[in-house]
N, C-alpha and C positions, 0 to 999 in steps of 0.2 A: 663524115658529116661536118659541115662548116657551122660551128656554134655561133659565129658572128652574124650569120644570116637569120638566126632564129630570134623572133621578137621576145622581149622581156615583159612579163606581166607581174603585177603586184599580187600579194596574197588575197586581197579583197577581190581582185578581178578573177582570180582562179576560183575562189569560193562562189562568186556570183555566176561564173560560167557553169560550174557543176550544179549549182542550184537551178539554173535555167534548164539544163539537160534533164534533171530529175522532175522538174515541174511539167516538162513536155511529155514525159513517159506516161502513157495511159495506165499502165499497170500500177505505177506508184502514186497516181493521183486519187485512187480510190480502191483500197484493198482491206481485207479482213485478216487480222493476225491473232493467232491463239497462243497463249503463254501464261506464265505464272507471275503475278505481281511481286516485285521486290523493291526495297528502298523507297517505299511510298511516303510522300510528304505533301502536306497541304499547307501552302504559305498564306500569310495574312491577306495577301492580294486576292485570294480565291482561286489562284491557279494551282493545278495538281501536277506534280512531277513524280515519275516513277520509272521503273524498268520492267520490261517483259522478258522472261527468259525461258529457255527449255534446257534439255540436257547438253546441247552443244554451243549455245550462244546466248547473247543478251542484246536487247534493243532499247535505247533510250526513248522515253515517251513524255509527252506533255499534253495536258488537257486544260484549256483555258476556262476562265470563270464562267463564261456564258454557257458552254457545253456542260461543264461540271454541275451547273445548277439544275440540269435536267436529269441527273442520275437518280435512279430509284433504289439504290442500295449504297452501302458505305464500303468503298474498296479497302482492302487490308492486305498486308504482306502475306504471301503464301496462297492467296486466292487465285484460282484459275479463271481467266477471263478471255473474252473475244473482243478485240478492239477494231473499230472501223475508223479509217482516216487516210491521211496521205503522208508519204515519206518525202522529206525535203531536207535541205541543208540549212543550218543556222549560220549565216555568213560570218558572224563575229568569231565563232569557235571553229568553223570548218568541220563541224560534226553533224552527221545526219541523224534525224530522229523522226519518230512517228507522231504526227500531230493528230490526236484523237478527237473525233467529233461524237462518237458513241462508244459506250463501254457496257458489255453485258457479262454477267457471271456465267462461267462454263464449268461448274462442278468444283470440287475441292482440290487444292494444290497437293503436291506430293508430300510437302512438309506437314501439312495439316493431317493428311492421312496417316503418316508415320506417328505423329503426336497422338492421334486418337487410338491407334492400335496399341501403343505402349500404355496409354492411360487406362484403357479397358483391361489389359492384362495385369498391370500392377494393382488396379483396384480389386480385381478378382482374387489376387493373392493376399489382400488385406493390408497393403502398405498405407492406405489412406484412412484406415479405421480411426475413429475418434478415441477409442479406448486405449490405443497405443501411444497417443500423444503425451509428451512429458510437460509438466507445468514449468513455467519459467521461474528462475530464482528471483525472489523479491528484491534482494540487495546483492547483486553479483559483485564479487571482489575482483574478478578478472574476466574480460571478454576478449575472444579472438575474432578478428575480422578476416575472413577468407575471401579475398577480393584482389582486384588489381591495385598495386600501390600508388598508381597515378590516376588522375581523373577527379571529377567533381564528386563522385559517389563516396569515395573514402574520406575526402576532405569534409563533406557534409556530416558523415557519421562521427568523425572525430570531434568536430565542432559541437555537435549536439550532445554527445556523451559527456564532453568536458563541461558544458554549460549546465546540464541537468544534474549530473551526479559525479563531480570531480574525484570522489573517493575511489571510483572504480578504475583499475588499471586496464589499459587496452593494448592488445598485442595484434599487430598487423601481420598476417601471413600472406605474403605476395604470391599470387598465382595468375596465370593467364585466364581470362574470362571469355575469350573469343578465339575461334580457330579449332583445328583438329586435335590439338594437344590439350585444350583447356579442360575438358571433362575429366581426363585422367589426373591432371594436376589438382583440380578441386577435390576429387574423391580422395586422393592420397593425402592432402592436407587435413581433411576431416579425420582420416584414420590416424594420422600422427598425433593430432590433438587429443584423441581419445586415449592415448598412452600416457598422457600427462595428468597429474593430480591437481594442478593449480588452475585449471580452466573451468569456469562455471557456466559459460554460455558461448555459443558459436553463432555468428551472423555471416551468412554467405550470400553473395549477390553482386550486382553491378548496376550501372546506370542504363538508361533506355537505349533502344536500337531496333533494328529490323528483326524479323523472326530468325533470320540466319545468324545475326549477331548474338541473339540470346539462346541459340540452340544448345550450347554446352549444358545448360540447366534443364534440358529436356532429355539428356542422355541417361540410360538405365544405370550406368556405373555411379553417377552422382546420386540418383534416387536411392539406390541401395546403401550407399555410404551414409546418407542422412538417416535412413531407416534404422540401421544398426547402431547408430551413434548413442552412446550412453550419456552424452552431454546434450542438453536441449539445443535445438537448432532453429534459428529464425531465417526464413527465406526472404530475400529482398531483391527481386529481379525486375529491372526496368521501371516503367511507370504503372499507374494503377490499373489500366485496362489490360496490361500484359499478364498472362497466366502461363506458368510453366509446370512441368512435372514436379520440379523441386518444391513449388508452392504447395502441391497436394500432399507431398510426403512430410514436409517439415512440420515441426511441432506448432509453429506459428507462422502464418504468412503475413508479411508486411506489404503495404501498397507500394512503397518506395524505400530506398536505403535510408532516407531521413526518417521515415516512419518507423523503420526497424530500430533505429537508435532511440526513438521516443518510447517504443514498447519495451526496450531492454532494461531501462533503468528508471527509477522514480524521479520526480522533479523535486530538487532540494528545496525550492521555495514552498511547494505544497507540504513537504515533510516538516519544514520549520513551522508553518502555520498550524499543522496538526499538533505538533509538540507544544506550541504555545497554548492551544485550546485545551489539551490534556493537562497542562500545568495549571491553568485557571480552574479547571474542574477539581483537580487535586487540592488546590488551595482552598476552594470553597468547601470541599468535603472535610478537610482538616479543621477549618474554622467552625463548621457546624458541630463537629464532634467536640471541639474544645469548648464551645458555648454550652453544649449539653452537659459536659463535665462540670463546668462552673456552676450551672444551675443546680445540678445534683449536689455539688459541694455546699452551696448556699442552703439547700433544703436540709441537708444533714446538719449543718452548723446551727440552724435555727430549730432543729427538732427538739422535742420535749426531753428526750433522753439525755441530751447534752446540756441544755439550758437549766434543767431541773433534775438533778441526780436522784432526788427523793421520789420522783414520780413513779418509777416502777414499783418501789416498795409500797407506796400509797395505793397504787392500783391493786396490788396483791392483798393488802390489808382490807380494802373495800370488798374484794371478792370473798375473803374469809368471813368478813362481817355479814355479807349477804347470805352465805351458806349457813352461818349460825342462825340468822334470822329465819331462814326457811326451815331449818331443822327444828327450831323452837316452835314455829307455827305448826309443823307437822306433829310434834310431840304433844302440843297443847290440844290439838284436835283429838288425838288419841285419848288423852286424859279426860277431856271434857265429854267425850263420848262414853266414858265409863267402861270401855271394853278392855283396856289394859292399863297398867301403871306406867309412870314415867320411865322407870328403869327398864321395864319390859319392852316399852316402845323403842327405847334407845338401842336396845340390843337387836331390834329388828330393822334398823336403818339399812337401806340398800348398801350392799358391799361396795358398789362402785362409788357411792357418795362418800363412804368412809375412806376409801383409798385415795380419792381426790383430795379430801380434807387433809389427809396425812401428807400428801405431796406438797400441798400449798403451805402447810406449816413448816415443812423442811426448807422450802424456798425462802419463806419469810425469815427463818433463822439464819440462813446463809447470807441473805441480803443485809440483815441487821448487823451481822459480824463485819461484813465488808464496809458498810456505811460507817460503823463505829471506828474502823481502822482509818478511814479517810477523814475523820472529824478533826477540825483544827484544835479542839481541846486536847486530844491525844498528843498532838505536836507540842502544845504548851506544857503538857505534863512531863515531857522529856527534857525540859529546861530551855526550850526555844522561846522566842518572843516574836510578836508580829507588830510592825510599825504601821500606823494608819494616820492619814491626814483627812480628817472628816470621815466620810464613808469609803474613801479610796485606800487601798492597801499600797504601801510604798515598797516597790520592788527594786528601785535603782536610785543611786545618789543623784542622778540627773533630775529626779522628780522633785527635789527639795532644795532650798537655799538656806544658807546660814541665817539664823534669827527666827526661822519658822518653828512653831510648836507642834509636836507630834504626840499622839497617844500610842504608848507602847503596851501591848497586851501581854501579860504573863499568866501563869496558871491560876492565880488567885486574885487578880485584879488588874487595874490599869495604871500605868505611870505616865504622867504628863511631862514631857521633856522638851527642852529648847535645843535646837541644833546650833552648836557653837562653830563647827567647821566640818568640811568634807574631806575624805581621803579615799581615793579609788584603790581597790585591791581586787585581786582575782583569787577566788577560793577554789582550792583543788580538793 
């Protein structure tokens, strides 16, 4: 073959030619395709991009905004559908794709069916029961993140944990979170962490993706590793609408990895505000107790027992006098009635009254002895003297100045003395 005789075409010309061939093929201009949706994305423009696949192959698809607006359901990854449209080439990329004009649901996808079968079986075994869920530690000292060491998810969790509660130590346990080996690595990491004594909480998860991307967290080996974990586990897989088997088994399900970090630790700002509030309440309580104690002290200081030491004795004397008066009246009534003599009536006084009178007499005697011992006259009788300036007793040299006249009380009189000088001394 003489290559020089063959015309040369540009890439665009080749793509345009293939496109024209496909556009002229009656089969490709209007056909129905059955498959499972994968990698579904809806862009802000309103156009929908996804793939349809079966066991042997995959077909790129696009549904423009006008056709998508007529959809009566919300497409999702794993959903089996039947699409109607035309197959053509996108000249810029040279790749053919299905331009969908209609999309209808066609039952559940194989991944959805597998998910539902495992969910029902594990639920029947009790792996999702609320009474087996462990409470999260309030102030975890060390948290393990079982996730990919790269990507936005781990960075977001580290940032939020550090900002909310920097006292917590964070251990990143790197694992694959996508692919055939991911489930085994995740389960093995959870088992290893349960052999350590320093881990208080485990967070396992990853960022968003398709159902296939998140499938590692729908594997039974991961679910059972979470279930038997003695350490509380937070599941944080994908975005809020994404639900996995790990979410059902975990002690707490977080909507996103960032939300998991928020659930794992308290907010230090809120804790500080709470401590400040408790500190104010404690200060108010102590102030109230102190004020009450001062009021009680003032009451006791001004009580009659301290301001007038003779008061208790006088009260007892009045009680004795009252008893004597009552006794005399009773005896007088007996004598005036002519039924008994004074001495006979006295002997018939109630025994309780006689006993009470005896007790009061004994108390009066003891109080009199104590009062007599505290009398200033007893002090003067032992050779001591009391210096007074007017009605005030002088107890310190600071209270007088040279030249002042003082009254010095001794046992048998008063000495009027003039202060010549002062000399400070300490008496032992």
